[in-house]
Structure formats: C-alpha cells, structure tokens
N, C-alpha and C positions, 0 to 999 in steps of 0.2 A: 492644731489639726482640726479640719472640718468634721462635722457630724457624719458626712458621707464617708470620709476616709476612715473615721473611727469604726463605723459599721463594717466597712470592708475588712479591717484588721480583725474584728471580732468574728467575722464569718469565714476567715481563712482556715484551711484544714489544720495547720499546725500553728499554735499560738507562740510567737517568738518570746524569748527571754525567760520563759517559765523554768526551763532546766537550769539556767544560770542562777535564778533566784533560789532554786532548790539547793544548788551548790553553796550559795551564801548561807542558807539556813543550816545545812548540815555542818558547815564550818563553825558556825556559832555554837552549835550543840557540842561538837567535839572540843572546842576551845574551853567552854564552860566546864565540862567534865574533867578536862585535863587540869584546869585551875583548881577545881575542887580537890583533886588528888594531891596537888602540890600543897594546898592549904591545910591538908591533914597533918603535915609535918613542919611547914614553914608558912607563916602568916602572909596572906596575899591581900594588899589594900583593896577596899571595896570598889574603888574606881575601876579596877580591872574587870570586876564582875559586871560593871555597868557597860564597859566597852565591848566585852565579849559575852553578851547576855544570851545564853542559850534559850531562855524563855521566849525571846523575840524570834529566834530561829524556829521554834515550835509554832509560834504565832503566824509566821510567814507561811509555813507549811499548811496550817489550817485555812488561812485566807486563800491560798492557791487552790486547795481542794474545793472550797465552797465556790470559788469563781469558775473553776474548770468544770466541775460536775454540773453546775447550773447551766453554764454555756452549752455543754453537750446535750443536756436534756432539752433545753429550749430549741436548739438546732434540730433535734430529732422530732420535736413536736411540730415545728414549722414545716418540716419536710414531709411528715407522714400524717400529721393531724392527731397524733397520739404519742404515748411513751410506753415502750415495752418494759415493764418492770421485771419480767422474767429475764429478758435479755440483759438488762442493767445489772441485776444481781448475779447473773452468771458471769458476766465480764469482770465484775468486782471480785468475785470469789477466785476466779482463775488468776487474777492479778495479785491479790493480797495473800491468799492462803498458802501456796506452795513454799515460798521463802520463809514465811513465818513458822510453818510446821516443821521445816527442816531445822531451824534454829532450836525449837523446842525439843525436837528429836535428839539433837546434839547434847542438850542439857540433860536429858534423860540418860543418855549414854554416860555422861560424866558422873551422874548420880549413881548409876550402876557400878561404875569403876571406883566409887568412894571418894571422888574429887569434889563433889558438890552436894549439899543438903537439898533434898527434894521435898516439897510440900504439895500435897494433893490439891488444895484449894487454889494455890498459885497456878498450877498447871491447867486446871479446869477453867479458871477465870481467864487465863491467857488464851486458851484455845477457843473459848466461846464469847470472848469480848465483853466481859464485865469486870475486867481487872482494875478499872478506875474506881470501882466501888468495893473492891476487896482489899484487905489489909495485907500488903505485900510482905512476905517473909523471905523471899528469895531475891537477893540483890541482882541476880542475873536476869530477872524479869521485871524489875522496878520501872523500867522505861516503857512497859507495855500499856501504861495508862493512856498514853496518847493514841496508840493503835486502837484501843477500845473506844475512845471518843470518836475517832474517825469512822469506825464501823457502825456505831450507834447513829451517827449522822447519816451514813449511807442507808440505813434502814428507815429513818424517819423522813428526811427531807424530800426524796423523790415522791413519796406518798402525798406529802403536803402540796408539793408543786403540781402534781397531776390533778389533785383535787381542785386547786385554784385555776388551772388551765382548762378545766371543763367549761368555765365561763369564757365566751369569745374575747379575744384580745381587742383592745388593751386592758379591759377590765380585769381579765384573769391575771395578767402580769401585775397590775396594781394591787390586787388582793394578795399575791405572793409577797410583794414589796411591803405591804402593811404588816404581814406576819414577821418578816425579817426585821423591820424597824422596831416592832413591839418587843421582840426578843433583845435587840441591841439596847433599847432604852431600859428594859426591866432588869437586865443582867447585873448591873452594879448593885441594885437593891437586893437581888437574890444572893450575890456574893457576900455583901455586908451582913445580911440577916443570917446566912448559913454559917458564917465564920464567927459571929459574935453572939448570936442568940441561940442558934440550934446546936449548941455544944453537946457532946456525948451522943450524937445521932449520926446516921450515915450522911446527912446533909453537910456535916462539918468538914468532910474530906475535900480539900481544895484541889485535888487532882481528879475530880469527877466531871462528868459531862455538863452538869448544871452550872459549873463554874466557868466553863469555856465555850458554851454554845454560841455566844456572840462572835467569837473569833471566826467561826465558820460562816456565820450569817453576814459578816462584813463582805466576804467573797461572794456569797449568794446575791446580796443586794447589789454589789458592783456589776455582776453579770446582768441583772434585771434592768438597771437604770442607765447603763452606758448607752450613749447615743441620744438620750432624752435632752432636749435643749436646756432645761433647768439644771440638770446635773452637769452638762458640759460647761455651763458658765461657772459653776462652783469648781469644777476640775481645772478650768483654765486659770482661775484665781489662785488655787492651792498649789499649782505646779508652774506658776509664772517663772519661778527659779527652780530648776529641777531638784536642787539640793535641800529645799525647804522640808519636804516630808522626811528624808533621812535625818536631817538635823533634829526634827521634832522627836523622831524615834530614839536618837542617841540621848537627848536630854531626858526623855521619859525613862530610858533604861538606866541612866545614872541615878535618877530619883528612886527607881525601883531597887537598885542595889543598896542605896543608902537607907530607904525607909520601908522597903519590902511590901508586905501586904497592906500597910497603912496607905501606901500610894497606889498599889496595883489594883486592889479590889474596887475602890470607889471611883478612881480616875484613870490610872495608868493603862489598864487594859483597853479601855474605850478610846483614849487618845492614841495609843499605839495602833489600834485596829484601823482607825481612820487614816492615819499617816501611811501605814503599810498598804492600804487599799489604793490610795492615790499614787504611791510610788510604784506599785505593781502595774497599774494601768499605764503610767508614764513609760515604764520599761517596755511594756508590750507594744506601745505605739511608737517608740523611738529606738528601734533595733540598730539603726545606723549611727546613733550617737556614740560618743566615746564609751559611756557606760554600757550601752547596748552591745557594742562590739566585744567588750570584755565578757559580758554575760552570755553572748552567743558564740564565743570562741569554742573551738573543738574541745580543748582540754577542760574548760569550765563546764561546758554542756555535758561532757561525759561524766564528770563528778555528779552533776545533777541527775543524770540517768541512773547512776548507781546509788543515789541518796537513800532509797528505801532499804536496800540491803546494808548500806553503811550504817543506817540508823539501827537496824535490827541487831547487828553484830558489835556495835561500838562499846556497849556496856561490858561485855565479856573481857575486853582488853583495857578498859579505862577505870573500872571501879576498883577502889582500894582493896577490896576483899578478894580480888582474883588471885592473890598469892596462893590461896589454897588450891587453885586449879593448876597453875603453872609451876609453882614452887620457886625457890631461890635460884635454881640452876638455869631457869628460863626467864630471868628478870628483865632481859631486853624486850620481851614481848609486852611488858607493861611499863616501859620507860620511853618517854618521848625522845626522838620522833619515831622510834621503832614500833611503838604501839599504833601510831597512825598508819604506818606502812602495813602492819599486820591486819588492821581493819580493812584497808583498801584491798589487800590480797583476798581476804575472806569474802568481801563484797563482790569482787571480780568473779570468784569461783561461784558464788551463789547466783550472780546475774547470768553467767554463761551456761551453767549446768542446770539451773532450776528455773529462773525467771524466763529466759528466752525460750526454752522448750515449752514451758507452760503457755506463754503467749502465742507461740506458733500453733499449739494444739487448740487453744481457744479460738484463734482466727479460723482454723480449719473447720472446727465444729460449727462456728457461727456461719460460715459460708455454706456448709452442708445443710444446715437446718434453717437457712433463710434469714439470718439476722444481718441486716445491711447497715447497722448503726456505724456511725463515724468514730465511735469510741475505740480507736486503735492506737492513738499516740497521745503524747502529753499526759501520760498516766500520772495521777497524783501520788506522790510518795508520802512519806510522812514528813516524829515530833517530839523541851527542857524547861526547867524552871529554876530560878535562882534561889528558891527556898530550900528547905532541908532535904527534901526528897528529890532525887535526880530524875531527868527525863528518861 
C-alpha cells in the first residue's frame, strides 16, 4: 500500500477492522476465564492458556485505545489547530462511566441482598479508577484493573500530546514520538525492577499502570508514525506475509503460558506489542482481504461494539466464586456455553438501555455547546492476564 493510500485510510471517518479486533480481544478474555474456571477442578494443559491467552486480548484493547485516541486527537489538532481537553474528557466520561456505574450499582444491590461481600476500598477504587493500585478483595471487581489503566492513560496522554504539539509540526509529532519510544524502551526495566527488587511495595503489583504503559504507547506511536517513509519500509517488511505478526503473537503467548513473568516482563510484552501494532495496521489497511472481511462482518463487528459491556459483565458469570450469587439452582448461568449467552444478554441490555442513550445525550450536548469533534464512533472499549489474578 502506498503512503498516500495509508494516509487516506488513517484520515477516514471510521477506521475499519477495529470493532472486529475488539471482538477477537474479548473472545480471548472470555476463553481464558472459562479455562481458568475449568482448571479449578480439572487440569488444563498450559498450551491451551497459550492459544487462548486473555492477556493478549487485553493487550490488543490497549493498543487499539492508544492508536484510536491519538489518531482522533491528531485529527482534531490538524483541523482546528488545538485540542479541546474539556471536550475530550467530557466525551470519555459519557462513554465510559454510565455502563461502569450501572455494574457497580448492581453489585451494591447484590451486597444489600446478602449475595455478595462488599468492601468499601474496592468500590471507591473502582469508581475513581485507582483499582490497579488497590488490593482487590471483591472477585466481582478484580477485572477493573484494566479499566483503571485505561482511565489513567486518558488523563495523562492528551496532556502530554497537547504539550508536544505546541511545537509546530513535524517537530511536535517527533517530540511525542520520543516520549512514546522512551516509555516503550524503559518499561521492560521498570517491570523487572518492580517485580524483583521493589517487593513489599506498591510498585510490585503487576496489574498496575507502570507495568502496562508501553502497551498503550505502542498504539500511540503507531498513530504518530504511520505514513512516514521510514516506518512504511519497516511495516512493508514486517507484513510481507500477513500471518507473520499473528504467528509471532502466538509463539510469544505460548512462551508466556509456559514461563509466565520470566518471559513476559523482560521480553514478551514488548515483542507482543510490536507484533500487535503491525497486525492492527495491516487489518485497518486491508479490509477487503479474507481476514478483513471476517473482522468487518456484521456479526463480528457487533460483538466488537458490545465488547466494553461484555468485558464489564463477564466476571460476574465466569468467576468460580459466583456460586454465592446464583446458587446451585441457577448453575446453568455459570456453565459454558450458557454463561457466555448470559454475558451476551447482559451486554445487549447494557448497550441498548445505558450506552446508547448516554451516547445520544453526549452528542446532543456536544452539538448544543459547540463541540464539533469527530470522536463519535470507533469508541475504544476495553481489558486479562494469564497470571494468578484475572482480568
């Protein structure tokens, strides 16, 4: 694909294949958590955790978020010469908060009914997005570490990008690139130091922002450098055969399942992030390929659209401890495939009764108060890890 064509794809209003990649991501998360539940009573060989690596599903979500958010902010800056932080944070809040607060509200009702133990710190950290640094006591909120990482990224990166773009392009973009590259290069050292030396401190928590910042930066860097001749040459080499990046991801995932943090922290996360970035861009640029047609099909895209709500509700139906909520008489609700159907039903209800009205209200308020940003579609969803704590 020529540089001009690549730029045209990047500038299009709706970026193809992203919803399909979200569907793939949420499938990996559900598959991992289902395997973890089976493994509780019947041993599952490690190779299956490599093939259905939910951590990679989370990683794909993060790369998509970095890529999409940076693309939208760059587009807004090119169009108006600036970035409206107030508009950005308003749109993010209206997108993220209503479904999330609905789920937390349901948990509080279950606690009031005596079906679920409620811990104040878990609720507060989930509502205010520092759950990745809190010791989760509620199994029903253990997956909120990823949501906290996303929100912390939303708070930090637009400020850094706006600061860099105060310098006229292309110097401003290059400054933002250097920040992203520095984080990507330093993160393996941060992970190894935090996990081996900084024991008994908050830095030791591997489900925290400082362990996963590079996964978001891969997407940010991809949005910043796509179209640049030097990058396009690397991209052409890495995707000469489209299956090379997925193959690298699969090999890395299998090594992750076998060696876990000994592979992930120094090498695996970085290798996987590079491969995901190239594969994401290839999918975006090749929507008419066989892979692209699958990712952009109506059914797969719809799952991708629902992926945020699916992610929020999945733990309630997949975690092994949910027998206290549903009881033995409703065991079908936490038995595959009925558990997946229950998650899908909950996600559909959340999407149609909460997400859609909230987005309509957001767009109405944005038009009324003069926010003409293009951040209307391709909203980033979320995010699992193959280690002991679930996503």
